[in-house]
mmCIF entry with sequence, helices, sheets and N, C-alpha, C, O atoms, coordinates in Angstrom:
data_MODEL
# 
_entry.id   MODEL 
# 
_entity.id                         1 
_entity.type                       polymer 
_entity.pdbx_number_of_molecules   1 
# 
_entity_poly.entity_id                      1 
_entity_poly.type                           'polypeptide(L)' 
_entity_poly.nstd_linkage                   no 
_entity_poly.nstd_monomer                   no 
_entity_poly.pdbx_seq_one_letter_code       MQGFDLDNVGFIIVGLFVVVWAAALAYRRPAKVEERWAPRPAEGS 
_entity_poly.pdbx_seq_one_letter_code_can   MQGFDLDNVGFIIVGLFVVVWAAALAYRRPAKVEERWAPRPAEGS 
_entity_poly.pdbx_strand_id                 A 
# 
loop_
_entity_poly_seq.entity_id 
_entity_poly_seq.num 
_entity_poly_seq.mon_id 
_entity_poly_seq.hetero 
1 1  MET n 
1 2  GLN n 
1 3  GLY n 
1 4  PHE n 
1 5  ASP n 
1 6  LEU n 
1 7  ASP n 
1 8  ASN n 
1 9  VAL n 
1 10 GLY n 
1 11 PHE n 
1 12 ILE n 
1 13 ILE n 
1 14 VAL n 
1 15 GLY n 
1 16 LEU n 
1 17 PHE n 
1 18 VAL n 
1 19 VAL n 
1 20 VAL n 
1 21 TRP n 
1 22 ALA n 
1 23 ALA n 
1 24 ALA n 
1 25 LEU n 
1 26 ALA n 
1 27 TYR n 
1 28 ARG n 
1 29 ARG n 
1 30 PRO n 
1 31 ALA n 
1 32 LYS n 
1 33 VAL n 
1 34 GLU n 
1 35 GLU n 
1 36 ARG n 
1 37 TRP n 
1 38 ALA n 
1 39 PRO n 
1 40 ARG n 
1 41 PRO n 
1 42 ALA n 
1 43 GLU n 
1 44 GLY n 
1 45 SER n 
# 
_struct_asym.id          A 
_struct_asym.entity_id   1 
# 
loop_
_struct_conf.conf_type_id 
_struct_conf.id 
_struct_conf.pdbx_PDB_helix_id 
_struct_conf.beg_label_comp_id 
_struct_conf.beg_label_asym_id 
_struct_conf.beg_label_seq_id 
_struct_conf.pdbx_beg_PDB_ins_code 
_struct_conf.end_label_comp_id 
_struct_conf.end_label_asym_id 
_struct_conf.end_label_seq_id 
_struct_conf.pdbx_end_PDB_ins_code 
_struct_conf.beg_auth_comp_id 
_struct_conf.beg_auth_asym_id 
_struct_conf.beg_auth_seq_id 
_struct_conf.end_auth_comp_id 
_struct_conf.end_auth_asym_id 
_struct_conf.end_auth_seq_id 
_struct_conf.pdbx_PDB_helix_class 
_struct_conf.details 
_struct_conf.pdbx_PDB_helix_length 
HELX_P HELX_P1 AA1 LEU A 6  ? ALA A 31 ? LEU A 6  ALA A 31 1 ? 26 
HELX_P HELX_P2 AA2 VAL A 33 ? TRP A 37 ? VAL A 33 TRP A 37 1 ? 5  
# 
_struct_conf_type.id          HELX_P 
_struct_conf_type.criteria    ? 
_struct_conf_type.reference   ? 
# 
loop_
_atom_site.group_PDB 
_atom_site.id 
_atom_site.type_symbol 
_atom_site.label_atom_id 
_atom_site.label_alt_id 
_atom_site.label_comp_id 
_atom_site.label_asym_id 
_atom_site.label_entity_id 
_atom_site.label_seq_id 
_atom_site.pdbx_PDB_ins_code 
_atom_site.Cartn_x 
_atom_site.Cartn_y 
_atom_site.Cartn_z 
_atom_site.occupancy 
_atom_site.B_iso_or_equiv 
_atom_site.pdbx_formal_charge 
_atom_site.auth_seq_id 
_atom_site.auth_comp_id 
_atom_site.auth_asym_id 
_atom_site.auth_atom_id 
_atom_site.pdbx_PDB_model_num 
ATOM 1   N N  . MET A 1 1  ? -95.436  94.535  110.375 1.00 0.00 ? 1  MET A N  1 
ATOM 2   C CA . MET A 1 1  ? -94.596  95.709  110.544 1.00 0.00 ? 1  MET A CA 1 
ATOM 3   C C  . MET A 1 1  ? -94.416  96.446  109.221 1.00 0.00 ? 1  MET A C  1 
ATOM 4   O O  . MET A 1 1  ? -93.582  97.347  109.139 1.00 0.00 ? 1  MET A O  1 
ATOM 5   N N  . GLN A 1 2  ? -95.161  96.097  108.199 1.00 0.00 ? 2  GLN A N  1 
ATOM 6   C CA . GLN A 1 2  ? -95.012  96.774  106.920 1.00 0.00 ? 2  GLN A CA 1 
ATOM 7   C C  . GLN A 1 2  ? -95.467  98.230  106.991 1.00 0.00 ? 2  GLN A C  1 
ATOM 8   O O  . GLN A 1 2  ? -94.854  99.095  106.367 1.00 0.00 ? 2  GLN A O  1 
ATOM 9   N N  . GLY A 1 3  ? -96.517  98.508  107.731 1.00 0.00 ? 3  GLY A N  1 
ATOM 10  C CA . GLY A 1 3  ? -97.037  99.865  107.802 1.00 0.00 ? 3  GLY A CA 1 
ATOM 11  C C  . GLY A 1 3  ? -96.374  100.702 108.882 1.00 0.00 ? 3  GLY A C  1 
ATOM 12  O O  . GLY A 1 3  ? -96.830  101.810 109.167 1.00 0.00 ? 3  GLY A O  1 
ATOM 13  N N  . PHE A 1 4  ? -95.314  100.198 109.485 1.00 0.00 ? 4  PHE A N  1 
ATOM 14  C CA . PHE A 1 4  ? -94.623  100.886 110.578 1.00 0.00 ? 4  PHE A CA 1 
ATOM 15  C C  . PHE A 1 4  ? -93.610  101.847 109.996 1.00 0.00 ? 4  PHE A C  1 
ATOM 16  O O  . PHE A 1 4  ? -92.576  101.427 109.478 1.00 0.00 ? 4  PHE A O  1 
ATOM 17  N N  . ASP A 1 5  ? -93.906  103.150 110.081 1.00 0.00 ? 5  ASP A N  1 
ATOM 18  C CA . ASP A 1 5  ? -93.045  104.172 109.483 1.00 0.00 ? 5  ASP A CA 1 
ATOM 19  C C  . ASP A 1 5  ? -92.312  104.932 110.594 1.00 0.00 ? 5  ASP A C  1 
ATOM 20  O O  . ASP A 1 5  ? -92.942  105.537 111.462 1.00 0.00 ? 5  ASP A O  1 
ATOM 21  N N  . LEU A 1 6  ? -90.989  104.896 110.559 1.00 0.00 ? 6  LEU A N  1 
ATOM 22  C CA . LEU A 1 6  ? -90.204  105.551 111.606 1.00 0.00 ? 6  LEU A CA 1 
ATOM 23  C C  . LEU A 1 6  ? -90.332  107.067 111.574 1.00 0.00 ? 6  LEU A C  1 
ATOM 24  O O  . LEU A 1 6  ? -90.125  107.721 112.596 1.00 0.00 ? 6  LEU A O  1 
ATOM 25  N N  . ASP A 1 7  ? -90.667  107.634 110.428 1.00 0.00 ? 7  ASP A N  1 
ATOM 26  C CA . ASP A 1 7  ? -90.882  109.080 110.359 1.00 0.00 ? 7  ASP A CA 1 
ATOM 27  C C  . ASP A 1 7  ? -92.057  109.475 111.253 1.00 0.00 ? 7  ASP A C  1 
ATOM 28  O O  . ASP A 1 7  ? -91.990  110.466 111.980 1.00 0.00 ? 7  ASP A O  1 
ATOM 29  N N  . ASN A 1 8  ? -93.117  108.700 111.193 1.00 0.00 ? 8  ASN A N  1 
ATOM 30  C CA . ASN A 1 8  ? -94.291  108.993 112.024 1.00 0.00 ? 8  ASN A CA 1 
ATOM 31  C C  . ASN A 1 8  ? -93.974  108.814 113.508 1.00 0.00 ? 8  ASN A C  1 
ATOM 32  O O  . ASN A 1 8  ? -94.463  109.577 114.341 1.00 0.00 ? 8  ASN A O  1 
ATOM 33  N N  . VAL A 1 9  ? -93.170  107.826 113.840 1.00 0.00 ? 9  VAL A N  1 
ATOM 34  C CA . VAL A 1 9  ? -92.789  107.613 115.232 1.00 0.00 ? 9  VAL A CA 1 
ATOM 35  C C  . VAL A 1 9  ? -92.012  108.821 115.741 1.00 0.00 ? 9  VAL A C  1 
ATOM 36  O O  . VAL A 1 9  ? -92.227  109.259 116.872 1.00 0.00 ? 9  VAL A O  1 
ATOM 37  N N  . GLY A 1 10 ? -91.130  109.356 114.943 1.00 0.00 ? 10 GLY A N  1 
ATOM 38  C CA . GLY A 1 10 ? -90.371  110.545 115.322 1.00 0.00 ? 10 GLY A CA 1 
ATOM 39  C C  . GLY A 1 10 ? -91.274  111.738 115.570 1.00 0.00 ? 10 GLY A C  1 
ATOM 40  O O  . GLY A 1 10 ? -91.078  112.475 116.537 1.00 0.00 ? 10 GLY A O  1 
ATOM 41  N N  . PHE A 1 11 ? -92.260  111.938 114.709 1.00 0.00 ? 11 PHE A N  1 
ATOM 42  C CA . PHE A 1 11 ? -93.199  113.040 114.897 1.00 0.00 ? 11 PHE A CA 1 
ATOM 43  C C  . PHE A 1 11 ? -94.011  112.857 116.177 1.00 0.00 ? 11 PHE A C  1 
ATOM 44  O O  . PHE A 1 11 ? -94.281  113.829 116.883 1.00 0.00 ? 11 PHE A O  1 
ATOM 45  N N  . ILE A 1 12 ? -94.399  111.630 116.477 1.00 0.00 ? 12 ILE A N  1 
ATOM 46  C CA . ILE A 1 12 ? -95.167  111.352 117.694 1.00 0.00 ? 12 ILE A CA 1 
ATOM 47  C C  . ILE A 1 12 ? -94.326  111.645 118.930 1.00 0.00 ? 12 ILE A C  1 
ATOM 48  O O  . ILE A 1 12 ? -94.816  112.253 119.881 1.00 0.00 ? 12 ILE A O  1 
ATOM 49  N N  . ILE A 1 13 ? -93.074  111.223 118.927 1.00 0.00 ? 13 ILE A N  1 
ATOM 50  C CA . ILE A 1 13 ? -92.195  111.463 120.073 1.00 0.00 ? 13 ILE A CA 1 
ATOM 51  C C  . ILE A 1 13 ? -91.984  112.956 120.281 1.00 0.00 ? 13 ILE A C  1 
ATOM 52  O O  . ILE A 1 13 ? -92.076  113.438 121.410 1.00 0.00 ? 13 ILE A O  1 
ATOM 53  N N  . VAL A 1 14 ? -91.707  113.684 119.229 1.00 0.00 ? 14 VAL A N  1 
ATOM 54  C CA . VAL A 1 14 ? -91.502  115.137 119.342 1.00 0.00 ? 14 VAL A CA 1 
ATOM 55  C C  . VAL A 1 14 ? -92.794  115.815 119.780 1.00 0.00 ? 14 VAL A C  1 
ATOM 56  O O  . VAL A 1 14 ? -92.761  116.730 120.603 1.00 0.00 ? 14 VAL A O  1 
ATOM 57  N N  . GLY A 1 15 ? -93.922  115.382 119.247 1.00 0.00 ? 15 GLY A N  1 
ATOM 58  C CA . GLY A 1 15 ? -95.205  115.957 119.636 1.00 0.00 ? 15 GLY A CA 1 
ATOM 59  C C  . GLY A 1 15 ? -95.508  115.734 121.107 1.00 0.00 ? 15 GLY A C  1 
ATOM 60  O O  . GLY A 1 15 ? -95.979  116.646 121.788 1.00 0.00 ? 15 GLY A O  1 
ATOM 61  N N  . LEU A 1 16 ? -95.243  114.533 121.606 1.00 0.00 ? 16 LEU A N  1 
ATOM 62  C CA . LEU A 1 16 ? -95.456  114.250 123.021 1.00 0.00 ? 16 LEU A CA 1 
ATOM 63  C C  . LEU A 1 16 ? -94.542  115.098 123.900 1.00 0.00 ? 16 LEU A C  1 
ATOM 64  O O  . LEU A 1 16 ? -94.962  115.587 124.948 1.00 0.00 ? 16 LEU A O  1 
ATOM 65  N N  . PHE A 1 17 ? -93.301  115.270 123.473 1.00 0.00 ? 17 PHE A N  1 
ATOM 66  C CA . PHE A 1 17 ? -92.369  116.116 124.215 1.00 0.00 ? 17 PHE A CA 1 
ATOM 67  C C  . PHE A 1 17 ? -92.900  117.537 124.314 1.00 0.00 ? 17 PHE A C  1 
ATOM 68  O O  . PHE A 1 17 ? -92.883  118.130 125.393 1.00 0.00 ? 17 PHE A O  1 
ATOM 69  N N  . VAL A 1 18 ? -93.366  118.083 123.214 1.00 0.00 ? 18 VAL A N  1 
ATOM 70  C CA . VAL A 1 18 ? -93.870  119.462 123.199 1.00 0.00 ? 18 VAL A CA 1 
ATOM 71  C C  . VAL A 1 18 ? -95.112  119.589 124.079 1.00 0.00 ? 18 VAL A C  1 
ATOM 72  O O  . VAL A 1 18 ? -95.258  120.578 124.799 1.00 0.00 ? 18 VAL A O  1 
ATOM 73  N N  . VAL A 1 19 ? -96.001  118.611 124.033 1.00 0.00 ? 19 VAL A N  1 
ATOM 74  C CA . VAL A 1 19 ? -97.218  118.657 124.843 1.00 0.00 ? 19 VAL A CA 1 
ATOM 75  C C  . VAL A 1 19 ? -96.879  118.603 126.335 1.00 0.00 ? 19 VAL A C  1 
ATOM 76  O O  . VAL A 1 19 ? -97.433  119.369 127.123 1.00 0.00 ? 19 VAL A O  1 
ATOM 77  N N  . VAL A 1 20 ? -95.981  117.711 126.723 1.00 0.00 ? 20 VAL A N  1 
ATOM 78  C CA . VAL A 1 20 ? -95.608  117.589 128.130 1.00 0.00 ? 20 VAL A CA 1 
ATOM 79  C C  . VAL A 1 20 ? -94.884  118.848 128.609 1.00 0.00 ? 20 VAL A C  1 
ATOM 80  O O  . VAL A 1 20 ? -95.121  119.318 129.722 1.00 0.00 ? 20 VAL A O  1 
ATOM 81  N N  . TRP A 1 21 ? -94.013  119.387 127.778 1.00 0.00 ? 21 TRP A N  1 
ATOM 82  C CA . TRP A 1 21 ? -93.287  120.608 128.116 1.00 0.00 ? 21 TRP A CA 1 
ATOM 83  C C  . TRP A 1 21 ? -94.252  121.776 128.307 1.00 0.00 ? 21 TRP A C  1 
ATOM 84  O O  . TRP A 1 21 ? -94.124  122.534 129.268 1.00 0.00 ? 21 TRP A O  1 
ATOM 85  N N  . ALA A 1 22 ? -95.213  121.925 127.401 1.00 0.00 ? 22 ALA A N  1 
ATOM 86  C CA . ALA A 1 22 ? -96.187  123.007 127.503 1.00 0.00 ? 22 ALA A CA 1 
ATOM 87  C C  . ALA A 1 22 ? -97.057  122.841 128.747 1.00 0.00 ? 22 ALA A C  1 
ATOM 88  O O  . ALA A 1 22 ? -97.377  123.826 129.413 1.00 0.00 ? 22 ALA A O  1 
ATOM 89  N N  . ALA A 1 23 ? -97.437  121.618 129.060 1.00 0.00 ? 23 ALA A N  1 
ATOM 90  C CA . ALA A 1 23 ? -98.236  121.371 130.262 1.00 0.00 ? 23 ALA A CA 1 
ATOM 91  C C  . ALA A 1 23 ? -97.444  121.718 131.518 1.00 0.00 ? 23 ALA A C  1 
ATOM 92  O O  . ALA A 1 23 ? -98.001  122.280 132.461 1.00 0.00 ? 23 ALA A O  1 
ATOM 93  N N  . ALA A 1 24 ? -96.165  121.395 131.544 1.00 0.00 ? 24 ALA A N  1 
ATOM 94  C CA . ALA A 1 24 ? -95.336  121.710 132.701 1.00 0.00 ? 24 ALA A CA 1 
ATOM 95  C C  . ALA A 1 24 ? -95.204  123.221 132.871 1.00 0.00 ? 24 ALA A C  1 
ATOM 96  O O  . ALA A 1 24 ? -95.258  123.723 133.994 1.00 0.00 ? 24 ALA A O  1 
ATOM 97  N N  . LEU A 1 25 ? -95.035  123.940 131.787 1.00 0.00 ? 25 LEU A N  1 
ATOM 98  C CA . LEU A 1 25 ? -94.954  125.401 131.876 1.00 0.00 ? 25 LEU A CA 1 
ATOM 99  C C  . LEU A 1 25 ? -96.275  126.001 132.338 1.00 0.00 ? 25 LEU A C  1 
ATOM 100 O O  . LEU A 1 25 ? -96.285  126.946 133.126 1.00 0.00 ? 25 LEU A O  1 
ATOM 101 N N  . ALA A 1 26 ? -97.373  125.466 131.860 1.00 0.00 ? 26 ALA A N  1 
ATOM 102 C CA . ALA A 1 26 ? -98.682  125.984 132.248 1.00 0.00 ? 26 ALA A CA 1 
ATOM 103 C C  . ALA A 1 26 ? -98.972  125.691 133.720 1.00 0.00 ? 26 ALA A C  1 
ATOM 104 O O  . ALA A 1 26 ? -99.652  126.482 134.373 1.00 0.00 ? 26 ALA A O  1 
ATOM 105 N N  . TYR A 1 27 ? -98.482  124.597 134.248 1.00 0.00 ? 27 TYR A N  1 
ATOM 106 C CA . TYR A 1 27 ? -98.727  124.192 135.635 1.00 0.00 ? 27 TYR A CA 1 
ATOM 107 C C  . TYR A 1 27 ? -97.833  124.936 136.619 1.00 0.00 ? 27 TYR A C  1 
ATOM 108 O O  . TYR A 1 27 ? -98.207  125.150 137.772 1.00 0.00 ? 27 TYR A O  1 
ATOM 109 N N  . ARG A 1 28 ? -96.660  125.324 136.159 1.00 0.00 ? 28 ARG A N  1 
ATOM 110 C CA . ARG A 1 28 ? -95.620  125.852 137.032 1.00 0.00 ? 28 ARG A CA 1 
ATOM 111 C C  . ARG A 1 28 ? -96.055  127.100 137.800 1.00 0.00 ? 28 ARG A C  1 
ATOM 112 O O  . ARG A 1 28 ? -95.898  127.152 139.020 1.00 0.00 ? 28 ARG A O  1 
ATOM 113 N N  . ARG A 1 29 ? -96.585  128.079 137.126 1.00 0.00 ? 29 ARG A N  1 
ATOM 114 C CA . ARG A 1 29 ? -96.915  129.345 137.787 1.00 0.00 ? 29 ARG A CA 1 
ATOM 115 C C  . ARG A 1 29 ? -98.123  129.235 138.710 1.00 0.00 ? 29 ARG A C  1 
ATOM 116 O O  . ARG A 1 29 ? -98.030  129.665 139.860 1.00 0.00 ? 29 ARG A O  1 
ATOM 117 N N  . PRO A 1 30 ? -99.250  128.682 138.268 1.00 0.00 ? 30 PRO A N  1 
ATOM 118 C CA . PRO A 1 30 ? -100.396 128.610 139.188 1.00 0.00 ? 30 PRO A CA 1 
ATOM 119 C C  . PRO A 1 30 ? -100.115 127.750 140.423 1.00 0.00 ? 30 PRO A C  1 
ATOM 120 O O  . PRO A 1 30 ? -100.662 128.017 141.493 1.00 0.00 ? 30 PRO A O  1 
ATOM 121 N N  . ALA A 1 31 ? -99.284  126.738 140.294 1.00 0.00 ? 31 ALA A N  1 
ATOM 122 C CA . ALA A 1 31 ? -99.000  125.843 141.416 1.00 0.00 ? 31 ALA A CA 1 
ATOM 123 C C  . ALA A 1 31 ? -97.888  126.375 142.308 1.00 0.00 ? 31 ALA A C  1 
ATOM 124 O O  . ALA A 1 31 ? -97.627  125.812 143.371 1.00 0.00 ? 31 ALA A O  1 
ATOM 125 N N  . LYS A 1 32 ? -97.228  127.454 141.891 1.00 0.00 ? 32 LYS A N  1 
ATOM 126 C CA . LYS A 1 32 ? -96.127  128.068 142.653 1.00 0.00 ? 32 LYS A CA 1 
ATOM 127 C C  . LYS A 1 32 ? -95.066  127.032 143.029 1.00 0.00 ? 32 LYS A C  1 
ATOM 128 O O  . LYS A 1 32 ? -94.691  126.892 144.193 1.00 0.00 ? 32 LYS A O  1 
ATOM 129 N N  . VAL A 1 33 ? -94.599  126.319 142.016 1.00 0.00 ? 33 VAL A N  1 
ATOM 130 C CA . VAL A 1 33 ? -93.640  125.241 142.223 1.00 0.00 ? 33 VAL A CA 1 
ATOM 131 C C  . VAL A 1 33 ? -92.334  125.767 142.816 1.00 0.00 ? 33 VAL A C  1 
ATOM 132 O O  . VAL A 1 33 ? -91.752  125.123 143.688 1.00 0.00 ? 33 VAL A O  1 
ATOM 133 N N  . GLU A 1 34 ? -91.867  126.933 142.353 1.00 0.00 ? 34 GLU A N  1 
ATOM 134 C CA . GLU A 1 34 ? -90.610  127.473 142.856 1.00 0.00 ? 34 GLU A CA 1 
ATOM 135 C C  . GLU A 1 34 ? -90.693  127.771 144.352 1.00 0.00 ? 34 GLU A C  1 
ATOM 136 O O  . GLU A 1 34 ? -89.751  127.504 145.098 1.00 0.00 ? 34 GLU A O  1 
ATOM 137 N N  . GLU A 1 35 ? -91.830  128.327 144.787 1.00 0.00 ? 35 GLU A N  1 
ATOM 138 C CA . GLU A 1 35 ? -91.986  128.637 146.208 1.00 0.00 ? 35 GLU A CA 1 
ATOM 139 C C  . GLU A 1 35 ? -92.053  127.365 147.047 1.00 0.00 ? 35 GLU A C  1 
ATOM 140 O O  . GLU A 1 35 ? -91.519  127.313 148.156 1.00 0.00 ? 35 GLU A O  1 
ATOM 141 N N  . ARG A 1 36 ? -92.706  126.353 146.513 1.00 0.00 ? 36 ARG A N  1 
ATOM 142 C CA . ARG A 1 36 ? -92.869  125.116 147.265 1.00 0.00 ? 36 ARG A CA 1 
ATOM 143 C C  . ARG A 1 36 ? -91.538  124.389 147.451 1.00 0.00 ? 36 ARG A C  1 
ATOM 144 O O  . ARG A 1 36 ? -91.306  123.780 148.495 1.00 0.00 ? 36 ARG A O  1 
ATOM 145 N N  . TRP A 1 37 ? -90.663  124.451 146.443 1.00 0.00 ? 37 TRP A N  1 
ATOM 146 C CA . TRP A 1 37 ? -89.408  123.700 146.494 1.00 0.00 ? 37 TRP A CA 1 
ATOM 147 C C  . TRP A 1 37 ? -88.202  124.556 146.896 1.00 0.00 ? 37 TRP A C  1 
ATOM 148 O O  . TRP A 1 37 ? -87.080  124.052 146.943 1.00 0.00 ? 37 TRP A O  1 
ATOM 149 N N  . ALA A 1 38 ? -88.419  125.835 147.184 1.00 0.00 ? 38 ALA A N  1 
ATOM 150 C CA . ALA A 1 38 ? -87.314  126.715 147.576 1.00 0.00 ? 38 ALA A CA 1 
ATOM 151 C C  . ALA A 1 38 ? -86.837  126.317 148.980 1.00 0.00 ? 38 ALA A C  1 
ATOM 152 O O  . ALA A 1 38 ? -87.648  125.932 149.823 1.00 0.00 ? 38 ALA A O  1 
ATOM 153 N N  . PRO A 1 39 ? -85.533  126.409 149.231 1.00 0.00 ? 39 PRO A N  1 
ATOM 154 C CA . PRO A 1 39 ? -85.053  126.093 150.588 1.00 0.00 ? 39 PRO A CA 1 
ATOM 155 C C  . PRO A 1 39 ? -85.567  127.138 151.578 1.00 0.00 ? 39 PRO A C  1 
ATOM 156 O O  . PRO A 1 39 ? -85.584  128.336 151.294 1.00 0.00 ? 39 PRO A O  1 
ATOM 157 N N  . ARG A 1 40 ? -85.977  126.659 152.725 1.00 0.00 ? 40 ARG A N  1 
ATOM 158 C CA . ARG A 1 40 ? -86.483  127.549 153.760 1.00 0.00 ? 40 ARG A CA 1 
ATOM 159 C C  . ARG A 1 40 ? -85.334  127.993 154.648 1.00 0.00 ? 40 ARG A C  1 
ATOM 160 O O  . ARG A 1 40 ? -84.394  127.231 154.876 1.00 0.00 ? 40 ARG A O  1 
ATOM 161 N N  . PRO A 1 41 ? -85.401  129.224 155.153 1.00 0.00 ? 41 PRO A N  1 
ATOM 162 C CA . PRO A 1 41 ? -84.331  129.677 156.054 1.00 0.00 ? 41 PRO A CA 1 
ATOM 163 C C  . PRO A 1 41 ? -84.345  128.857 157.345 1.00 0.00 ? 41 PRO A C  1 
ATOM 164 O O  . PRO A 1 41 ? -85.394  128.408 157.806 1.00 0.00 ? 41 PRO A O  1 
ATOM 165 N N  . ALA A 1 42 ? -83.173  128.680 157.905 1.00 0.00 ? 42 ALA A N  1 
ATOM 166 C CA . ALA A 1 42 ? -83.049  127.914 159.148 1.00 0.00 ? 42 ALA A CA 1 
ATOM 167 C C  . ALA A 1 42 ? -83.741  128.645 160.283 1.00 0.00 ? 42 ALA A C  1 
ATOM 168 O O  . ALA A 1 42 ? -83.702  129.873 160.360 1.00 0.00 ? 42 ALA A O  1 
ATOM 169 N N  . GLU A 1 43 ? -84.374  127.886 161.158 1.00 0.00 ? 43 GLU A N  1 
ATOM 170 C CA . GLU A 1 43 ? -85.072  128.481 162.288 1.00 0.00 ? 43 GLU A CA 1 
ATOM 171 C C  . GLU A 1 43 ? -84.072  129.031 163.295 1.00 0.00 ? 43 GLU A C  1 
ATOM 172 O O  . GLU A 1 43 ? -83.012  128.444 163.514 1.00 0.00 ? 43 GLU A O  1 
ATOM 173 N N  . GLY A 1 44 ? -84.412  130.151 163.900 1.00 0.00 ? 44 GLY A N  1 
ATOM 174 C CA . GLY A 1 44 ? -83.569  130.734 164.920 1.00 0.00 ? 44 GLY A CA 1 
ATOM 175 C C  . GLY A 1 44 ? -82.437  131.601 164.396 1.00 0.00 ? 44 GLY A C  1 
ATOM 176 O O  . GLY A 1 44 ? -81.556  132.005 165.155 1.00 0.00 ? 44 GLY A O  1 
ATOM 177 N N  . SER A 1 45 ? -82.459  131.887 163.100 1.00 0.00 ? 45 SER A N  1 
ATOM 178 C CA . SER A 1 45 ? -81.371  132.736 162.587 1.00 0.00 ? 45 SER A CA 1 
ATOM 179 C C  . SER A 1 45 ? -81.902  134.082 162.151 1.00 0.00 ? 45 SER A C  1 
ATOM 180 O O  . SER A 1 45 ? -81.135  134.929 161.692 1.00 0.00 ? 45 SER A O  1 
# 
C-alpha cells in the first residue's frame, strides 16, 4: 500500500462521475427518456 495515493483515487472518482454524467446526458435525448417515463393520461377521460 506504499504506492496508494488518495489524491489519485479522488481524481479517478471525480473522473468516473463526469464520464457517467456525460454519458447519461448524451443518451437522454436520442432515447426520449422523458417521453418514455412520462405519466400517460387515464383512458376514457
